[in-house]
CHARMM-style PDB file with segment names, atoms N, HN, CA, C and O in Angstrom:
ATOM      1  N   MET     1     101.112 111.730 109.384  1.00  0.00      PROA
ATOM      2  CA  MET     1     101.513 111.441 108.029  1.00  0.00      PROA
ATOM      3  C   MET     1     101.884 109.959 107.921  1.00  0.00      PROA
ATOM      4  O   MET     1     102.723 109.456 108.668  1.00  0.00      PROA
ATOM      5  N   ARG     2     101.244 109.284 106.982  1.00  0.00      PROA
ATOM      6  HN  ARG     2     100.563 109.693 106.374  1.00  0.00      PROA
ATOM      7  CA  ARG     2     101.528 107.865 106.783  1.00  0.00      PROA
ATOM      8  C   ARG     2     102.755 107.699 105.908  1.00  0.00      PROA
ATOM      9  O   ARG     2     103.010 108.502 105.011  1.00  0.00      PROA
ATOM     10  N   ARG     3     103.510 106.645 106.182  1.00  0.00      PROA
ATOM     11  HN  ARG     3     103.303 105.992 106.911  1.00  0.00      PROA
ATOM     12  CA  ARG     3     104.697 106.346 105.399  1.00  0.00      PROA
ATOM     13  C   ARG     3     104.612 104.912 104.912  1.00  0.00      PROA
ATOM     14  O   ARG     3     104.007 104.056 105.558  1.00  0.00      PROA
ATOM     15  N   LEU     4     105.216 104.665 103.785  1.00  0.00      PROA
ATOM     16  HN  LEU     4     105.708 105.360 103.261  1.00  0.00      PROA
ATOM     17  CA  LEU     4     105.260 103.324 103.207  1.00  0.00      PROA
ATOM     18  C   LEU     4     106.461 102.587 103.767  1.00  0.00      PROA
ATOM     19  O   LEU     4     107.595 103.053 103.661  1.00  0.00      PROA
ATOM     20  N   TYR     5     106.201 101.420 104.371  1.00  0.00      PROA
ATOM     21  HN  TYR     5     105.280 101.041 104.457  1.00  0.00      PROA
ATOM     22  CA  TYR     5     107.249 100.571 104.923  1.00  0.00      PROA
ATOM     23  C   TYR     5     107.045  99.146 104.436  1.00  0.00      PROA
ATOM     24  O   TYR     5     105.941  98.763 104.049  1.00  0.00      PROA
ATOM     25  N   LEU     6     108.117  98.367 104.457  1.00  0.00      PROA
ATOM     26  HN  LEU     6     109.014  98.678 104.771  1.00  0.00      PROA
ATOM     27  CA  LEU     6     107.987  96.935 104.215  1.00  0.00      PROA
ATOM     28  C   LEU     6     107.260  96.317 105.406  1.00  0.00      PROA
ATOM     29  O   LEU     6     107.479  96.718 106.549  1.00  0.00      PROA
ATOM     30  N   SER     7     106.410  95.359 105.141  1.00  0.00      PROA
ATOM     31  HN  SER     7     106.231  95.033 104.212  1.00  0.00      PROA
ATOM     32  CA  SER     7     105.641  94.732 106.211  1.00  0.00      PROA
ATOM     33  C   SER     7     106.515  93.732 106.964  1.00  0.00      PROA
ATOM     34  O   SER     7     107.234  92.938 106.358  1.00  0.00      PROA
ATOM     35  N   ASN     8     106.444  93.784 108.286  1.00  0.00      PROA
ATOM     36  HN  ASN     8     105.860  94.429 108.778  1.00  0.00      PROA
ATOM     37  CA  ASN     8     107.151  92.811 109.114  1.00  0.00      PROA
ATOM     38  C   ASN     8     106.286  91.603 109.420  1.00  0.00      PROA
ATOM     39  O   ASN     8     106.803  90.533 109.741  1.00  0.00      PROA
ATOM     40  N   THR     9     104.972  91.763 109.323  1.00  0.00      PROA
ATOM     41  HN  THR     9     104.551  92.632 109.062  1.00  0.00      PROA
ATOM     42  CA  THR     9     104.061  90.695 109.714  1.00  0.00      PROA
ATOM     43  C   THR     9     103.468  89.947 108.531  1.00  0.00      PROA
ATOM     44  O   THR     9     103.248  88.739 108.618  1.00  0.00      PROA
ATOM     45  N   ASP    10     103.206  90.633 107.436  1.00  0.00      PROA
ATOM     46  HN  ASP    10     103.385  91.614 107.365  1.00  0.00      PROA
ATOM     47  CA  ASP    10     102.550  90.014 106.289  1.00  0.00      PROA
ATOM     48  C   ASP    10     103.500  90.025 105.099  1.00  0.00      PROA
ATOM     49  O   ASP    10     103.382  90.853 104.196  1.00  0.00      PROA
ATOM     50  N   LYS    11     104.448  89.082 105.118  1.00  0.00      PROA
ATOM     51  HN  LYS    11     104.543  88.409 105.852  1.00  0.00      PROA
ATOM     52  CA  LYS    11     105.413  89.049 104.031  1.00  0.00      PROA
ATOM     53  C   LYS    11     105.602  87.620 103.540  1.00  0.00      PROA
ATOM     54  O   LYS    11     105.528  86.659 104.305  1.00  0.00      PROA
ATOM     55  N   LYS    12     105.848  87.516 102.249  1.00  0.00      PROA
ATOM     56  HN  LYS    12     105.909  88.297 101.627  1.00  0.00      PROA
ATOM     57  CA  LYS    12     106.147  86.223 101.645  1.00  0.00      PROA
ATOM     58  C   LYS    12     107.617  86.163 101.253  1.00  0.00      PROA
ATOM     59  O   LYS    12     108.299  85.179 101.541  1.00  0.00      PROA
ATOM     60  N   ILE    13     108.106  87.210 100.600  1.00  0.00      PROA
ATOM     61  HN  ILE    13     107.552  88.009 100.366  1.00  0.00      PROA
ATOM     62  CA  ILE    13     109.515  87.257 100.213  1.00  0.00      PROA
ATOM     63  C   ILE    13     110.218  88.346 101.026  1.00  0.00      PROA
ATOM     64  O   ILE    13     111.089  88.049 101.844  1.00  0.00      PROA
ATOM     65  N   SER    14     109.843  89.593 100.801  1.00  0.00      PROA
ATOM     66  HN  SER    14     109.136  89.835 100.137  1.00  0.00      PROA
ATOM     67  CA  SER    14     110.494  90.670 101.548  1.00  0.00      PROA
ATOM     68  C   SER    14     109.509  91.646 102.186  1.00  0.00      PROA
ATOM     69  O   SER    14     109.933  92.528 102.932  1.00  0.00      PROA
ATOM     70  N   GLY    15     108.222  91.519 101.920  1.00  0.00      PROA
ATOM     71  HN  GLY    15     107.878  90.802 101.314  1.00  0.00      PROA
ATOM     72  CA  GLY    15     107.215  92.369 102.537  1.00  0.00      PROA
ATOM     73  C   GLY    15     106.769  93.547 101.697  1.00  0.00      PROA
ATOM     74  O   GLY    15     106.092  94.440 102.207  1.00  0.00      PROA
ATOM     75  N   VAL    16     107.131  93.576 100.417  1.00  0.00      PROA
ATOM     76  HN  VAL    16     107.681  92.851 100.002  1.00  0.00      PROA
ATOM     77  CA  VAL    16     106.754  94.699  99.553  1.00  0.00      PROA
ATOM     78  C   VAL    16     105.238  94.764  99.390  1.00  0.00      PROA
ATOM     79  O   VAL    16     104.632  95.801  99.660  1.00  0.00      PROA
ATOM     80  N   CYS    17     104.630  93.682  98.958  1.00  0.00      PROA
ATOM     81  HN  CYS    17     105.122  92.840  98.738  1.00  0.00      PROA
ATOM     82  CA  CYS    17     103.175  93.684  98.727  1.00  0.00      PROA
ATOM     83  C   CYS    17     102.404  93.870 100.031  1.00  0.00      PROA
ATOM     84  O   CYS    17     101.370  94.537 100.048  1.00  0.00      PROA
ATOM     85  N   GLY    18     102.897  93.290 101.117  1.00  0.00      PROA
ATOM     86  HN  GLY    18     103.738  92.748 101.104  1.00  0.00      PROA
ATOM     87  CA  GLY    18     102.256  93.485 102.416  1.00  0.00      PROA
ATOM     88  C   GLY    18     102.320  94.934 102.852  1.00  0.00      PROA
ATOM     89  O   GLY    18     101.348  95.462 103.391  1.00  0.00      PROA
ATOM     90  N   GLY    19     103.445  95.582 102.628  1.00  0.00      PROA
ATOM     91  HN  GLY    19     104.236  95.154 102.190  1.00  0.00      PROA
ATOM     92  CA  GLY    19     103.588  96.999 102.982  1.00  0.00      PROA
ATOM     93  C   GLY    19     102.707  97.890 102.137  1.00  0.00      PROA
ATOM     94  O   GLY    19     102.108  98.836 102.649  1.00  0.00      PROA
ATOM     95  N   ILE    20     102.618  97.600 100.846  1.00  0.00      PROA
ATOM     96  HN  ILE    20     103.104  96.831 100.430  1.00  0.00      PROA
ATOM     97  CA  ILE    20     101.738  98.380  99.967  1.00  0.00      PROA
ATOM     98  C   ILE    20     100.284  98.179 100.380  1.00  0.00      PROA
ATOM     99  O   ILE    20      99.500  99.128 100.382  1.00  0.00      PROA
ATOM    100  N   GLY    21      99.926  96.954 100.728  1.00  0.00      PROA
ATOM    101  HN  GLY    21     100.563  96.183 100.727  1.00  0.00      PROA
ATOM    102  CA  GLY    21      98.569  96.678 101.187  1.00  0.00      PROA
ATOM    103  C   GLY    21      98.234  97.408 102.472  1.00  0.00      PROA
ATOM    104  O   GLY    21      97.132  97.935 102.616  1.00  0.00      PROA
ATOM    105  N   GLU    22      99.180  97.445 103.413  1.00  0.00      PROA
ATOM    106  HN  GLU    22     100.075  97.017 103.295  1.00  0.00      PROA
ATOM    107  CA  GLU    22      98.955  98.170 104.662  1.00  0.00      PROA
ATOM    108  C   GLU    22      98.832  99.677 104.408  1.00  0.00      PROA
ATOM    109  O   GLU    22      98.009 100.348 105.031  1.00  0.00      PROA
ATOM    110  N   TYR    23      99.637 100.198 103.507  1.00  0.00      PROA
ATOM    111  HN  TYR    23     100.306  99.653 103.001  1.00  0.00      PROA
ATOM    112  CA  TYR    23      99.618 101.640 103.219  1.00  0.00      PROA
ATOM    113  C   TYR    23      98.287 102.068 102.613  1.00  0.00      PROA
ATOM    114  O   TYR    23      97.722 103.085 103.015  1.00  0.00      PROA
ATOM    115  N   PHE    24      97.784 101.304 101.653  1.00  0.00      PROA
ATOM    116  HN  PHE    24      98.243 100.478 101.327  1.00  0.00      PROA
ATOM    117  CA  PHE    24      96.529 101.655 100.988  1.00  0.00      PROA
ATOM    118  C   PHE    24      95.309 101.014 101.645  1.00  0.00      PROA
ATOM    119  O   PHE    24      94.190 101.191 101.163  1.00  0.00      PROA
ATOM    120  N   ASP    25      95.504 100.277 102.731  1.00  0.00      PROA
ATOM    121  HN  ASP    25      96.413 100.134 103.123  1.00  0.00      PROA
ATOM    122  CA  ASP    25      94.434  99.603 103.464  1.00  0.00      PROA
ATOM    123  C   ASP    25      93.660  98.655 102.548  1.00  0.00      PROA
ATOM    124  O   ASP    25      92.429  98.654 102.528  1.00  0.00      PROA
ATOM    125  N   ILE    26      94.410  97.847 101.790  1.00  0.00      PROA
ATOM    126  HN  ILE    26      95.410  97.848 101.807  1.00  0.00      PROA
ATOM    127  CA  ILE    26      93.863  96.853 100.870  1.00  0.00      PROA
ATOM    128  C   ILE    26      94.440  95.502 101.280  1.00  0.00      PROA
ATOM    129  O   ILE    26      95.541  95.431 101.825  1.00  0.00      PROA
ATOM    130  N   ASP    27      93.703  94.448 101.019  1.00  0.00      PROA
ATOM    131  HN  ASP    27      92.809  94.506 100.576  1.00  0.00      PROA
ATOM    132  CA  ASP    27      94.186  93.100 101.301  1.00  0.00      PROA
ATOM    133  C   ASP    27      95.463  92.837 100.486  1.00  0.00      PROA
ATOM    134  O   ASP    27      95.441  92.958  99.262  1.00  0.00      PROA
ATOM    135  N   PRO    28      96.565  92.480 101.143  1.00  0.00      PROA
ATOM    136  CA  PRO    28      97.812  92.244 100.424  1.00  0.00      PROA
ATOM    137  C   PRO    28      97.733  91.126  99.379  1.00  0.00      PROA
ATOM    138  O   PRO    28      98.524  91.103  98.436  1.00  0.00      PROA
ATOM    139  N   THR    29      96.795  90.212  99.541  1.00  0.00      PROA
ATOM    140  HN  THR    29      96.152  90.231 100.307  1.00  0.00      PROA
ATOM    141  CA  THR    29      96.626  89.154  98.551  1.00  0.00      PROA
ATOM    142  C   THR    29      96.211  89.739  97.207  1.00  0.00      PROA
ATOM    143  O   THR    29      96.646  89.258  96.160  1.00  0.00      PROA
ATOM    144  N   LEU    30      95.374  90.771  97.228  1.00  0.00      PROA
ATOM    145  HN  LEU    30      95.020  91.161  98.079  1.00  0.00      PROA
ATOM    146  CA  LEU    30      94.980  91.426  95.986  1.00  0.00      PROA
ATOM    147  C   LEU    30      96.182  92.117  95.330  1.00  0.00      PROA
ATOM    148  O   LEU    30      96.317  92.106  94.107  1.00  0.00      PROA
ATOM    149  N   ILE    31      97.041  92.711  96.141  1.00  0.00      PROA
ATOM    150  HN  ILE    31      96.931  92.719  97.135  1.00  0.00      PROA
ATOM    151  CA  ILE    31      98.249  93.341  95.613  1.00  0.00      PROA
ATOM    152  C   ILE    31      99.142  92.282  94.977  1.00  0.00      PROA
ATOM    153  O   ILE    31      99.681  92.493  93.891  1.00  0.00      PROA
ATOM    154  N   ARG    32      99.299  91.139  95.652  1.00  0.00      PROA
ATOM    155  HN  ARG    32      98.861  90.968  96.535  1.00  0.00      PROA
ATOM    156  CA  ARG    32     100.130  90.054  95.113  1.00  0.00      PROA
ATOM    157  C   ARG    32      99.569  89.522  93.799  1.00  0.00      PROA
ATOM    158  O   ARG    32     100.321  89.275  92.856  1.00  0.00      PROA
ATOM    159  N   LEU    33      98.255  89.346  93.733  1.00  0.00      PROA
ATOM    160  HN  LEU    33      97.644  89.547  94.499  1.00  0.00      PROA
ATOM    161  CA  LEU    33      97.637  88.859  92.499  1.00  0.00      PROA
ATOM    162  C   LEU    33      97.813  89.854  91.362  1.00  0.00      PROA
ATOM    163  O   LEU    33      98.124  89.460  90.238  1.00  0.00      PROA
ATOM    164  N   ALA    34      97.616  91.142  91.642  1.00  0.00      PROA
ATOM    165  HN  ALA    34      97.364  91.462  92.556  1.00  0.00      PROA
ATOM    166  CA  ALA    34      97.792  92.163  90.613  1.00  0.00      PROA
ATOM    167  C   ALA    34      99.243  92.210  90.155  1.00  0.00      PROA
ATOM    168  O   ALA    34      99.511  92.332  88.959  1.00  0.00      PROA
ATOM    169  N   TRP    35     100.183  92.115  91.096  1.00  0.00      PROA
ATOM    170  HN  TRP    35      99.965  92.016  92.067  1.00  0.00      PROA
ATOM    171  CA  TRP    35     101.605  92.144  90.753  1.00  0.00      PROA
ATOM    172  C   TRP    35     101.967  90.935  89.893  1.00  0.00      PROA
ATOM    173  O   TRP    35     102.704  91.064  88.915  1.00  0.00      PROA
ATOM    174  N   ALA    36     101.449  89.767  90.256  1.00  0.00      PROA
ATOM    175  HN  ALA    36     100.851  89.663  91.050  1.00  0.00      PROA
ATOM    176  CA  ALA    36     101.726  88.554  89.477  1.00  0.00      PROA
ATOM    177  C   ALA    36     101.138  88.670  88.069  1.00  0.00      PROA
ATOM    178  O   ALA    36     101.788  88.297  87.092  1.00  0.00      PROA
ATOM    179  N   PHE    37      99.919  89.182  87.964  1.00  0.00      PROA
ATOM    180  HN  PHE    37      99.391  89.485  88.758  1.00  0.00      PROA
ATOM    181  CA  PHE    37      99.288  89.336  86.657  1.00  0.00      PROA
ATOM    182  C   PHE    37     100.074  90.306  85.774  1.00  0.00      PROA
ATOM    183  O   PHE    37     100.321  90.031  84.600  1.00  0.00      PROA
ATOM    184  N   ILE    38     100.458  91.431  86.349  1.00  0.00      PROA
ATOM    185  HN  ILE    38     100.257  91.655  87.303  1.00  0.00      PROA
ATOM    186  CA  ILE    38     101.223  92.422  85.580  1.00  0.00      PROA
ATOM    187  C   ILE    38     102.588  91.860  85.194  1.00  0.00      PROA
ATOM    188  O   ILE    38     103.078  92.113  84.093  1.00  0.00      PROA
ATOM    189  N   SER    39     103.196  91.103  86.093  1.00  0.00      PROA
ATOM    190  HN  SER    39     102.797  90.898  86.987  1.00  0.00      PROA
ATOM    191  CA  SER    39     104.496  90.502  85.782  1.00  0.00      PROA
ATOM    192  C   SER    39     104.386  89.512  84.638  1.00  0.00      PROA
ATOM    193  O   SER    39     105.227  89.508  83.740  1.00  0.00      PROA
ATOM    194  N   ILE    40     103.369  88.680  84.660  1.00  0.00      PROA
ATOM    195  HN  ILE    40     102.686  88.684  85.390  1.00  0.00      PROA
ATOM    196  CA  ILE    40     103.178  87.699  83.591  1.00  0.00      PROA
ATOM    197  C   ILE    40     102.839  88.397  82.280  1.00  0.00      PROA
ATOM    198  O   ILE    40     103.320  87.999  81.219  1.00  0.00      PROA
ATOM    199  N   ALA    41     102.013  89.434  82.351  1.00  0.00      PROA
ATOM    200  HN  ALA    41     101.622  89.758  83.213  1.00  0.00      PROA
ATOM    201  CA  ALA    41     101.604  90.149  81.140  1.00  0.00      PROA
ATOM    202  C   ALA    41     102.772  90.879  80.473  1.00  0.00      PROA
ATOM    203  O   ALA    41     102.767  91.079  79.258  1.00  0.00      PROA
ATOM    204  N   THR    42     103.770  91.275  81.264  1.00  0.00      PROA
ATOM    205  HN  THR    42     103.775  91.113  82.251  1.00  0.00      PROA
ATOM    206  CA  THR    42     104.912  91.998  80.701  1.00  0.00      PROA
ATOM    207  C   THR    42     106.112  91.100  80.436  1.00  0.00      PROA
ATOM    208  O   THR    42     107.173  91.585  80.044  1.00  0.00      PROA
ATOM    209  N   GLY    43     105.956  89.818  80.643  1.00  0.00      PROA
ATOM    210  HN  GLY    43     105.094  89.424  80.962  1.00  0.00      PROA
ATOM    211  CA  GLY    43     107.047  88.900  80.352  1.00  0.00      PROA
ATOM    212  C   GLY    43     107.840  88.455  81.569  1.00  0.00      PROA
ATOM    213  O   GLY    43     108.790  87.686  81.426  1.00  0.00      PROA
ATOM    214  N   GLY    44     107.481  88.911  82.755  1.00  0.00      PROA
ATOM    215  HN  GLY    44     106.709  89.535  82.871  1.00  0.00      PROA
ATOM    216  CA  GLY    44     108.118  88.443  83.979  1.00  0.00      PROA
ATOM    217  C   GLY    44     109.281  89.279  84.470  1.00  0.00      PROA
ATOM    218  O   GLY    44     109.329  89.637  85.647  1.00  0.00      PROA
ATOM    219  N   ILE    45     110.210  89.596  83.602  1.00  0.00      PROA
ATOM    220  HN  ILE    45     110.171  89.305  82.646  1.00  0.00      PROA
ATOM    221  CA  ILE    45     111.420  90.295  84.022  1.00  0.00      PROA
ATOM    222  C   ILE    45     111.141  91.707  84.563  1.00  0.00      PROA
ATOM    223  O   ILE    45     111.694  92.060  85.605  1.00  0.00      PROA
ATOM    224  N   PRO    46     110.305  92.534  83.902  1.00  0.00      PROA
ATOM    225  CA  PRO    46     110.047  93.871  84.469  1.00  0.00      PROA
ATOM    226  C   PRO    46     109.373  93.824  85.844  1.00  0.00      PROA
ATOM    227  O   PRO    46     109.685  94.641  86.710  1.00  0.00      PROA
ATOM    228  N   GLY    47     108.467  92.892  86.048  1.00  0.00      PROA
ATOM    229  HN  GLY    47     108.214  92.229  85.345  1.00  0.00      PROA
ATOM    230  CA  GLY    47     107.792  92.782  87.339  1.00  0.00      PROA
ATOM    231  C   GLY    47     108.733  92.347  88.445  1.00  0.00      PROA
ATOM    232  O   GLY    47     108.676  92.873  89.556  1.00  0.00      PROA
ATOM    233  N   LEU    48     109.595  91.390  88.149  1.00  0.00      PROA
ATOM    234  HN  LEU    48     109.642  90.962  87.246  1.00  0.00      PROA
ATOM    235  CA  LEU    48     110.569  90.936  89.147  1.00  0.00      PROA
ATOM    236  C   LEU    48     111.593  92.027  89.448  1.00  0.00      PROA
ATOM    237  O   LEU    48     111.979  92.230  90.599  1.00  0.00      PROA
ATOM    238  N   THR    49     112.020  92.717  88.416  1.00  0.00      PROA
ATOM    239  HN  THR    49     111.706  92.552  87.480  1.00  0.00      PROA
ATOM    240  CA  THR    49     112.975  93.808  88.612  1.00  0.00      PROA
ATOM    241  C   THR    49     112.360  94.899  89.473  1.00  0.00      PROA
ATOM    242  O   THR    49     113.006  95.401  90.393  1.00  0.00      PROA
ATOM    243  N   ALA    50     111.116  95.272  89.186  1.00  0.00      PROA
ATOM    244  HN  ALA    50     110.590  94.865  88.439  1.00  0.00      PROA
ATOM    245  CA  ALA    50     110.436  96.301  89.978  1.00  0.00      PROA
ATOM    246  C   ALA    50     110.268  95.857  91.425  1.00  0.00      PROA
ATOM    247  O   ALA    50     110.400  96.671  92.338  1.00  0.00      PROA
ATOM    248  N   TYR    51     109.979  94.572  91.646  1.00  0.00      PROA
ATOM    249  HN  TYR    51     109.872  93.910  90.904  1.00  0.00      PROA
ATOM    250  CA  TYR    51     109.806  94.059  92.999  1.00  0.00      PROA
ATOM    251  C   TYR    51     111.098  94.184  93.799  1.00  0.00      PROA
ATOM    252  O   TYR    51     111.085  94.652  94.938  1.00  0.00      PROA
ATOM    253  N   PHE    52     112.206  93.767  93.208  1.00  0.00      PROA
ATOM    254  HN  PHE    52     112.216  93.386  92.283  1.00  0.00      PROA
ATOM    255  CA  PHE    52     113.472  93.802  93.938  1.00  0.00      PROA
ATOM    256  C   PHE    52     113.992  95.231  94.123  1.00  0.00      PROA
ATOM    257  O   PHE    52     114.666  95.518  95.112  1.00  0.00      PROA
ATOM    258  N   ILE    53     113.688  96.119  93.191  1.00  0.00      PROA
ATOM    259  HN  ILE    53     113.141  95.886  92.388  1.00  0.00      PROA
ATOM    260  CA  ILE    53     114.036  97.529  93.378  1.00  0.00      PROA
ATOM    261  C   ILE    53     113.199  98.111  94.519  1.00  0.00      PROA
ATOM    262  O   ILE    53     113.716  98.843  95.363  1.00  0.00      PROA
ATOM    263  N   ALA    54     111.904  97.781  94.541  1.00  0.00      PROA
ATOM    264  HN  ALA    54     111.484  97.186  93.856  1.00  0.00      PROA
ATOM    265  CA  ALA    54     111.037  98.259  95.634  1.00  0.00      PROA
ATOM    266  C   ALA    54     111.518  97.712  96.976  1.00  0.00      PROA
ATOM    267  O   ALA    54     111.503  98.431  97.976  1.00  0.00      PROA
ATOM    268  N   ALA    55     111.942  96.456  97.010  1.00  0.00      PROA
ATOM    269  HN  ALA    55     111.955  95.872  96.198  1.00  0.00      PROA
ATOM    270  CA  ALA    55     112.440  95.864  98.257  1.00  0.00      PROA
ATOM    271  C   ALA    55     113.705  96.572  98.729  1.00  0.00      PROA
ATOM    272  O   ALA    55     113.947  96.674  99.931  1.00  0.00      PROA
ATOM    273  N   ALA    56     114.507  97.058  97.793  1.00  0.00      PROA
ATOM    274  HN  ALA    56     114.310  96.975  96.816  1.00  0.00      PROA
ATOM    275  CA  ALA    56     115.734  97.755  98.177  1.00  0.00      PROA
ATOM    276  C   ALA    56     115.479  99.201  98.583  1.00  0.00      PROA
ATOM    277  O   ALA    56     116.212  99.741  99.411  1.00  0.00      PROA
ATOM    278  N   ILE    57     114.463  99.835  98.023  1.00  0.00      PROA
ATOM    279  HN  ILE    57     113.868  99.397  97.350  1.00  0.00      PROA
ATOM    280  CA  ILE    57     114.209 101.258  98.272  1.00  0.00      PROA
ATOM    281  C   ILE    57     113.310 101.487  99.487  1.00  0.00      PROA
ATOM    282  O   ILE    57     113.575 102.386 100.285  1.00  0.00      PROA
ATOM    283  N   ILE    58     112.257 100.691  99.637  1.00  0.00      PROA
ATOM    284  HN  ILE    58     112.042  99.961  98.989  1.00  0.00      PROA
ATOM    285  CA  ILE    58     111.286 100.906 100.729  1.00  0.00      PROA
ATOM    286  C   ILE    58     111.940 100.500 102.055  1.00  0.00      PROA
ATOM    287  O   ILE    58     112.457  99.389 102.171  1.00  0.00      PROA
ATOM    288  N   PRO    59     111.921 101.383 103.046  1.00  0.00      PROA
ATOM    289  CA  PRO    59     112.572 101.073 104.318  1.00  0.00      PROA
ATOM    290  C   PRO    59     111.737 100.140 105.201  1.00  0.00      PROA
ATOM    291  O   PRO    59     110.522 100.019 105.048  1.00  0.00      PROA
ATOM    292  N   ARG    60     112.439  99.490 106.129  1.00  0.00      PROA
ATOM    293  HN  ARG    60     113.427  99.588 106.254  1.00  0.00      PROA
ATOM    294  CA  ARG    60     111.763  98.692 107.170  1.00  0.00      PROA
ATOM    295  C   ARG    60     111.358  99.637 108.298  1.00  0.00      PROA
ATOM    296  O   ARG    60     111.936 100.711 108.465  1.00  0.00      PROA
ATOM    297  N   LYS    61     110.360  99.218 109.063  1.00  0.00      PROA
ATOM    298  HN  LYS    61     109.891  98.345 108.927  1.00  0.00      PROA
ATOM    299  CA  LYS    61     109.919 100.032 110.197  1.00  0.00      PROA
ATOM    300  C   LYS    61     110.967 100.093 111.271  1.00  0.00      PROA
ATOM    301  OT1 LYS    61     110.760 100.738 112.300  1.00  0.00      PROA
TER     302      LYS     61
END
């Protein structure tokens, strides 16, 4: 059973996008670009809030 973890190797801020990329076997850069686009499209605050909530909820390995 696979579990979602923060990435220890591919991280820029806290490893959220790297961990999501590892879980879905997708390039983390694509996750970062999608997250940035969605954040800009929604005004920035919801995307940043979701990122920091994910960083607090998703465990480290």
